[in-house]
A tleap script that builds the chain and sets N, CA, C and O, in Angstrom:
source leaprc.protein.ff14SB
mol = sequence {
  NMET LYS LEU ILE THR SER LYS GLN VAL ALA
  GLU LYS LEU SER MET SER GLN VAL TRP VAL
  TYR LYS GLN ALA GLU ARG GLY GLN LEU PRO
  PHE TYR ARG VAL GLY ASP ALA VAL ARG PHE
  ASP GLU GLU GLU ILE ASN ALA TYR VAL VAL
  SER ARG LYS GLY LEU LYS ARG GLY ASP HIE
  LEU THR ILE GLU GLN GLU GLY VAL VAL VAL
  ASP GLY LYS PRO LEU THR ASP LYS ALA CYS
  ARG CARG
}
set mol.1.N position { -12.700 6.681 -5.000 }
set mol.1.CA position { -11.860 5.662 -4.403 }
set mol.1.C position { -12.420 4.299 -4.789 }
set mol.1.O position { -13.607 4.027 -4.613 }
set mol.2.N position { -11.547 3.450 -5.317 }
set mol.2.CA position { -11.933 2.086 -5.641 }
set mol.2.C position { -11.158 1.147 -4.734 }
set mol.2.O position { -9.934 1.060 -4.833 }
set mol.3.N position { -11.858 0.441 -3.849 }
set mol.3.CA position { -11.217 -0.499 -2.936 }
set mol.3.C position { -11.083 -1.857 -3.601 }
set mol.3.O position { -12.008 -2.341 -4.252 }
set mol.4.N position { -9.916 -2.462 -3.427 }
set mol.4.CA position { -9.657 -3.779 -4.002 }
set mol.4.C position { -9.181 -4.731 -2.905 }
set mol.4.O position { -8.755 -4.301 -1.833 }
set mol.5.N position { -9.262 -6.015 -3.190 }
set mol.5.CA position { -8.902 -7.048 -2.213 }
set mol.5.C position { -7.401 -7.316 -2.219 }
set mol.5.O position { -6.677 -6.871 -3.110 }
set mol.6.N position { -6.954 -8.045 -1.216 }
set mol.6.CA position { -5.540 -8.434 -1.150 }
set mol.6.C position { -5.174 -9.318 -2.337 }
set mol.6.O position { -4.052 -9.252 -2.839 }
set mol.7.N position { -6.104 -10.132 -2.780 }
set mol.7.CA position { -5.849 -10.990 -3.938 }
set mol.7.C position { -5.610 -10.136 -5.182 }
set mol.7.O position { -4.711 -10.423 -5.972 }
set mol.8.N position { -6.414 -9.088 -5.354 }
set mol.8.CA position { -6.246 -8.201 -6.500 }
set mol.8.C position { -4.918 -7.448 -6.424 }
set mol.8.O position { -4.251 -7.260 -7.441 }
set mol.9.N position { -4.534 -7.015 -5.217 }
set mol.9.CA position { -3.249 -6.335 -5.035 }
set mol.9.C position { -2.119 -7.299 -5.378 }
set mol.9.O position { -1.181 -6.935 -6.087 }
set mol.10.N position { -2.209 -8.518 -4.881 }
set mol.10.CA position { -1.182 -9.526 -5.142 }
set mol.10.C position { -1.024 -9.768 -6.643 }
set mol.10.O position { 0.096 -9.852 -7.147 }
set mol.11.N position { -2.134 -9.878 -7.345 }
set mol.11.CA position { -2.088 -10.086 -8.795 }
set mol.11.C position { -1.479 -8.874 -9.497 }
set mol.11.O position { -0.661 -9.019 -10.406 }
set mol.12.N position { -1.880 -7.690 -9.071 }
set mol.12.CA position { -1.392 -6.442 -9.672 }
set mol.12.C position { 0.124 -6.310 -9.513 }
set mol.12.O position { 0.807 -5.843 -10.424 }
set mol.13.N position { 0.651 -6.726 -8.346 }
set mol.13.CA position { 2.068 -6.589 -8.050 }
set mol.13.C position { 2.871 -7.857 -8.365 }
set mol.13.O position { 4.089 -7.879 -8.191 }
set mol.14.N position { 2.195 -8.901 -8.822 }
set mol.14.CA position { 2.831 -10.203 -9.090 }
set mol.14.C position { 3.535 -10.732 -7.842 }
set mol.14.O position { 4.662 -11.224 -7.899 }
set mol.15.N position { 2.839 -10.613 -6.720 }
set mol.15.CA position { 3.347 -11.096 -5.438 }
set mol.15.C position { 2.277 -11.996 -4.823 }
set mol.15.O position { 1.169 -12.111 -5.346 }
set mol.16.N position { 2.627 -12.633 -3.704 }
set mol.16.CA position { 1.651 -13.489 -3.029 }
set mol.16.C position { 0.769 -12.656 -2.094 }
set mol.16.O position { 1.119 -11.537 -1.717 }
set mol.17.N position { -0.375 -13.224 -1.731 }
set mol.17.CA position { -1.249 -12.552 -0.771 }
set mol.17.C position { -0.568 -12.446 0.590 }
set mol.17.O position { -0.774 -11.467 1.307 }
set mol.18.N position { 0.228 -13.426 0.948 }
set mol.18.CA position { 0.960 -13.383 2.218 }
set mol.18.C position { 1.880 -12.167 2.224 }
set mol.18.O position { 1.947 -11.452 3.224 }
set mol.19.N position { 2.591 -11.922 1.124 }
set mol.19.CA position { 3.476 -10.760 1.015 }
set mol.19.C position { 2.673 -9.469 1.186 }
set mol.19.O position { 3.105 -8.553 1.886 }
set mol.20.N position { 1.507 -9.400 0.545 }
set mol.20.CA position { 0.657 -8.207 0.636 }
set mol.20.C position { 0.282 -7.947 2.094 }
set mol.20.O position { 0.409 -6.819 2.571 }
set mol.21.N position { -0.175 -8.970 2.802 }
set mol.21.CA position { -0.565 -8.802 4.204 }
set mol.21.C position { 0.631 -8.399 5.080 }
set mol.21.O position { 0.500 -7.554 5.966 }
set mol.22.N position { 1.786 -9.005 4.828 }
set mol.22.CA position { 2.975 -8.656 5.610 }
set mol.22.C position { 3.379 -7.205 5.381 }
set mol.22.O position { 3.740 -6.505 6.327 }
set mol.23.N position { 3.320 -6.752 4.136 }
set mol.23.CA position { 3.680 -5.363 3.833 }
set mol.23.C position { 2.682 -4.395 4.465 }
set mol.23.O position { 3.072 -3.329 4.942 }
set mol.24.N position { 1.416 -4.752 4.472 }
set mol.24.CA position { 0.403 -3.911 5.113 }
set mol.24.C position { 0.651 -3.851 6.619 }
set mol.24.O position { 0.573 -2.783 7.226 }
set mol.25.N position { 0.947 -4.994 7.211 }
set mol.25.CA position { 1.214 -5.074 8.651 }
set mol.25.C position { 2.434 -4.231 9.040 }
set mol.25.O position { 2.458 -3.629 10.113 }
set mol.26.N position { 3.433 -4.192 8.173 }
set mol.26.CA position { 4.659 -3.420 8.421 }
set mol.26.C position { 4.500 -1.927 8.124 }
set mol.26.O position { 5.402 -1.133 8.390 }
set mol.27.N position { 3.346 -1.557 7.571 }
set mol.27.CA position { 3.123 -0.154 7.243 }
set mol.27.C position { 3.654 0.238 5.877 }
set mol.27.O position { 3.749 1.425 5.568 }
set mol.28.N position { 4.001 -0.739 5.061 }
set mol.28.CA position { 4.535 -0.458 3.731 }
set mol.28.C position { 3.427 -0.261 2.691 }
set mol.28.O position { 3.599 0.502 1.741 }
set mol.29.N position { 2.309 -0.937 2.866 }
set mol.29.CA position { 1.168 -0.791 1.956 }
set mol.29.C position { -0.004 -0.182 2.715 }
set mol.29.O position { -0.383 -0.684 3.773 }
set mol.30.N position { -0.581 0.892 2.188 }
set mol.30.CA position { -1.730 1.504 2.848 }
set mol.30.C position { -2.965 0.611 2.720 }
set mol.30.O position { -3.218 0.045 1.656 }
set mol.31.N position { -3.724 0.488 3.796 }
set mol.31.CA position { -4.919 -0.361 3.763 }
set mol.31.C position { -6.028 0.230 4.615 }
set mol.31.O position { -5.809 1.137 5.418 }
set mol.32.N position { -7.212 -0.304 4.422 }
set mol.32.CA position { -8.397 0.108 5.182 }
set mol.32.C position { -9.074 -1.133 5.725 }
set mol.32.O position { -9.076 -2.182 5.080 }
set mol.33.N position { -9.639 -1.016 6.894 }
set mol.33.CA position { -10.467 -2.092 7.442 }
set mol.33.C position { -11.925 -1.766 7.141 }
set mol.33.O position { -12.412 -0.670 7.420 }
set mol.34.N position { -12.593 -2.738 6.571 }
set mol.34.CA position { -14.022 -2.619 6.304 }
set mol.34.C position { -14.662 -3.801 7.017 }
set mol.34.O position { -14.683 -4.918 6.502 }
set mol.35.N position { -15.180 -3.537 8.204 }
set mol.35.CA position { -15.637 -4.641 9.048 }
set mol.35.C position { -14.422 -5.470 9.436 }
set mol.35.O position { -13.446 -4.946 9.974 }
set mol.36.N position { -14.491 -6.768 9.159 }
set mol.36.CA position { -13.362 -7.656 9.432 }
set mol.36.C position { -12.419 -7.778 8.240 }
set mol.36.O position { -11.355 -8.388 8.344 }
set mol.37.N position { -12.811 -7.197 7.112 }
set mol.37.CA position { -12.026 -7.324 5.880 }
set mol.37.C position { -10.957 -6.236 5.773 }
set mol.37.O position { -11.101 -5.142 6.319 }
set mol.38.N position { -9.891 -6.564 5.064 }
set mol.38.CA position { -8.833 -5.601 4.746 }
set mol.38.C position { -8.972 -5.262 3.270 }
set mol.38.O position { -9.054 -6.153 2.424 }
set mol.39.N position { -8.998 -3.974 2.967 }
set mol.39.CA position { -9.126 -3.524 1.580 }
set mol.39.C position { -8.060 -2.480 1.290 }
set mol.39.O position { -7.536 -1.832 2.196 }
set mol.40.N position { -7.755 -2.332 0.018 }
set mol.40.CA position { -6.712 -1.420 -0.429 }
set mol.40.C position { -7.295 -0.484 -1.480 }
set mol.40.O position { -8.082 -0.902 -2.330 }
set mol.41.N position { -6.899 0.792 -1.413 }
set mol.41.CA position { -7.314 1.769 -2.417 }
set mol.41.C position { -6.408 1.578 -3.632 }
set mol.41.O position { -5.186 1.686 -3.525 }
set mol.42.N position { -7.004 1.297 -4.770 }
set mol.42.CA position { -6.224 1.020 -5.974 }
set mol.42.C position { -5.295 2.184 -6.332 }
set mol.42.O position { -4.164 1.958 -6.761 }
set mol.43.N position { -5.752 3.400 -6.164 }
set mol.43.CA position { -4.939 4.575 -6.472 }
set mol.43.C position { -3.724 4.671 -5.535 }
set mol.43.O position { -2.634 5.044 -5.968 }
set mol.44.N position { -3.915 4.338 -4.265 }
set mol.44.CA position { -2.810 4.354 -3.307 }
set mol.44.C position { -1.791 3.257 -3.623 }
set mol.44.O position { -0.589 3.454 -3.447 }
set mol.45.N position { -2.268 2.110 -4.086 }
set mol.45.CA position { -1.360 1.027 -4.481 }
set mol.45.C position { -0.547 1.457 -5.692 }
set mol.45.O position { 0.655 1.202 -5.758 }
set mol.46.N position { -1.200 2.112 -6.654 }
set mol.46.CA position { -0.481 2.620 -7.830 }
set mol.46.C position { 0.587 3.631 -7.409 }
set mol.46.O position { 1.697 3.619 -7.941 }
set mol.47.N position { 0.254 4.504 -6.455 }
set mol.47.CA position { 1.210 5.496 -5.959 }
set mol.47.C position { 2.378 4.806 -5.262 }
set mol.47.O position { 3.525 5.233 -5.392 }
set mol.48.N position { 2.084 3.742 -4.526 }
set mol.48.CA position { 3.133 2.962 -3.855 }
set mol.48.C position { 4.107 2.405 -4.887 }
set mol.48.O position { 5.321 2.490 -4.704 }
set mol.49.N position { 3.586 1.840 -5.961 }
set mol.49.CA position { 4.434 1.258 -7.001 }
set mol.49.C position { 5.346 2.324 -7.597 }
set mol.49.O position { 6.544 2.095 -7.766 }
set mol.50.N position { 4.787 3.480 -7.913 }
set mol.50.CA position { 5.577 4.574 -8.481 }
set mol.50.C position { 6.661 5.021 -7.505 }
set mol.50.O position { 7.784 5.319 -7.912 }
set mol.51.N position { 6.326 5.068 -6.224 }
set mol.51.CA position { 7.281 5.529 -5.212 }
set mol.51.C position { 8.445 4.555 -5.039 }
set mol.51.O position { 9.508 4.949 -4.561 }
set mol.52.N position { 8.265 3.311 -5.412 }
set mol.52.CA position { 9.303 2.291 -5.236 }
set mol.52.C position { 10.283 2.249 -6.410 }
set mol.52.O position { 11.287 1.540 -6.343 }
set mol.53.N position { 10.014 2.983 -7.462 }
set mol.53.CA position { 10.869 2.963 -8.649 }
set mol.53.C position { 12.298 3.370 -8.276 }
set mol.53.O position { 12.519 4.397 -7.633 }
set mol.54.N position { 13.246 2.556 -8.688 }
set mol.54.CA position { 14.645 2.871 -8.465 }
set mol.54.C position { 15.201 2.442 -7.120 }
set mol.54.O position { 16.405 2.555 -6.893 }
set mol.55.N position { 14.358 1.954 -6.224 }
set mol.55.CA position { 14.861 1.497 -4.927 }
set mol.55.C position { 15.507 0.124 -5.086 }
set mol.55.O position { 15.090 -0.677 -5.923 }
set mol.56.N position { 16.503 -0.131 -4.292 }
set mol.56.CA position { 17.201 -1.404 -4.335 }
set mol.56.C position { 16.574 -2.384 -3.359 }
set mol.56.O position { 15.874 -1.997 -2.424 }
set mol.57.N position { 16.836 -3.642 -3.595 }
set mol.57.CA position { 16.352 -4.681 -2.682 }
set mol.57.C position { 16.847 -4.374 -1.271 }
set mol.57.O position { 18.011 -4.027 -1.072 }
set mol.58.N position { 15.966 -4.504 -0.315 }
set mol.58.CA position { 16.335 -4.239 1.062 }
set mol.58.C position { 16.030 -2.821 1.510 }
set mol.58.O position { 16.113 -2.519 2.700 }
set mol.59.N position { 15.676 -1.942 0.571 }
set mol.59.CA position { 15.288 -0.583 0.937 }
set mol.59.C position { 13.863 -0.645 1.488 }
set mol.59.O position { 12.925 -0.949 0.750 }
set mol.60.N position { 13.700 -0.361 2.769 }
set mol.60.CA position { 12.393 -0.403 3.402 }
set mol.60.C position { 12.110 0.959 4.012 }
set mol.60.O position { 12.554 1.256 5.121 }
set mol.61.N position { 11.378 1.775 3.294 }
set mol.61.CA position { 11.014 3.099 3.776 }
set mol.61.C position { 9.563 3.082 4.201 }
set mol.61.O position { 8.761 2.317 3.665 }
set mol.62.N position { 9.226 3.915 5.155 }
set mol.62.CA position { 7.825 4.017 5.527 }
set mol.62.C position { 7.112 4.865 4.478 }
set mol.62.O position { 7.745 5.603 3.723 }
set mol.63.N position { 5.819 4.750 4.444 }
set mol.63.CA position { 5.028 5.512 3.484 }
set mol.63.C position { 5.279 7.002 3.658 }
set mol.63.O position { 5.424 7.728 2.675 }
set mol.64.N position { 5.330 7.458 4.899 }
set mol.64.CA position { 5.540 8.872 5.170 }
set mol.64.C position { 6.904 9.329 4.662 }
set mol.64.O position { 7.016 10.424 4.111 }
set mol.65.N position { 7.937 8.515 4.836 }
set mol.65.CA position { 9.273 8.864 4.362 }
set mol.65.C position { 9.325 8.919 2.843 }
set mol.65.O position { 10.064 9.723 2.275 }
set mol.66.N position { 8.550 8.076 2.188 }
set mol.66.CA position { 8.565 8.042 0.734 }
set mol.66.C position { 7.909 9.270 0.129 }
set mol.66.O position { 8.162 9.597 -1.030 }
set mol.67.N position { 7.063 9.962 0.905 }
set mol.67.CA position { 6.419 11.158 0.391 }
set mol.67.C position { 5.364 10.866 -0.669 }
set mol.67.O position { 5.203 11.636 -1.615 }
set mol.68.N position { 4.651 9.766 -0.516 }
set mol.68.CA position { 3.611 9.411 -1.472 }
set mol.68.C position { 2.472 10.414 -1.363 }
set mol.68.O position { 2.037 10.760 -0.265 }
set mol.69.N position { 1.996 10.875 -2.511 }
set mol.69.CA position { 0.902 11.837 -2.546 }
set mol.69.C position { -0.250 11.238 -3.334 }
set mol.69.O position { -0.064 10.767 -4.456 }
set mol.70.N position { -1.447 11.255 -2.745 }
set mol.70.CA position { -2.652 10.762 -3.406 }
set mol.70.C position { -3.691 11.857 -3.348 }
set mol.70.O position { -3.945 12.415 -2.280 }
set mol.71.N position { -4.293 12.172 -4.470 }
set mol.71.CA position { -5.286 13.250 -4.554 }
set mol.71.C position { -4.731 14.560 -3.996 }
set mol.71.O position { -5.455 15.314 -3.346 }
set mol.72.N position { -3.455 14.832 -4.246 }
set mol.72.CA position { -2.842 16.072 -3.802 }
set mol.72.C position { -2.528 16.145 -2.321 }
set mol.72.O position { -2.082 17.184 -1.836 }
set mol.73.N position { -2.754 15.051 -1.587 }
set mol.73.CA position { -2.491 15.031 -0.145 }
set mol.73.C position { -1.399 14.014 0.148 }
set mol.73.O position { -1.404 12.920 -0.417 }
set mol.74.N position { -0.458 14.363 1.031 }
set mol.74.CA position { 0.566 13.384 1.401 }
set mol.74.C position { -0.073 12.185 2.102 }
set mol.74.O position { -0.939 12.344 2.962 }
set mol.75.N position { 0.356 11.012 1.732 }
set mol.75.CA position { -0.153 9.788 2.341 }
set mol.75.C position { 0.719 9.467 3.544 }
set mol.75.O position { 1.941 9.387 3.421 }
set mol.76.N position { 0.102 9.283 4.703 }
set mol.76.CA position { 0.850 8.975 5.920 }
set mol.76.C position { 0.408 7.634 6.465 }
set mol.76.O position { -0.564 7.045 5.992 }
set mol.77.N position { 1.127 7.160 7.459 }
set mol.77.CA position { 0.778 5.888 8.085 }
set mol.77.C position { -0.613 5.936 8.701 }
set mol.77.O position { -1.259 4.896 8.831 }
set mol.78.N position { -1.094 7.135 9.088 }
set mol.78.CA position { -2.436 7.248 9.665 }
set mol.78.C position { -3.490 6.760 8.682 }
set mol.78.O position { -4.493 6.167 9.080 }
set mol.79.N position { -3.259 7.013 7.388 }
set mol.79.CA position { -4.216 6.578 6.370 }
set mol.79.C position { -4.294 5.063 6.313 }
set mol.79.O position { -5.303 4.517 5.865 }
set mol.80.N position { -3.262 4.379 6.752 }
set mol.80.CA position { -3.228 2.928 6.715 }
set mol.80.C position { -3.996 2.291 7.858 }
set mol.80.O position { -4.283 1.094 7.810 }
set mol.81.N position { -4.323 3.030 8.845 }
set mol.81.CA position { -4.917 2.468 10.059 }
set mol.81.C position { -6.417 2.703 10.173 }
set mol.81.O position { -6.994 2.456 11.231 }
set mol.82.N position { -7.049 3.165 9.131 }
set mol.82.CA position { -8.492 3.445 9.187 }
set mol.82.C position { -9.306 2.198 9.323 }
set mol.82.O position { -10.534 2.267 9.383 }
savepdb mol mol.pdb
quit
């Protein structure tokens, strides 16, 4: 597992850091708390991007509904709250 910062996620997705934090808060992006910091698993972010392929603007599915799988395990909202 390689943890990356919100800035790195924002750069990877060509979005702002504010957008990254809002998506994490809404349960759209999986994240981990490390002390007071918020970190993201790069592999989970890549899986998120793949899961969004073909969705239209305004489609807001939860991670669990999208059926994202990382390391052969389904990714659920519980993984976002660690």
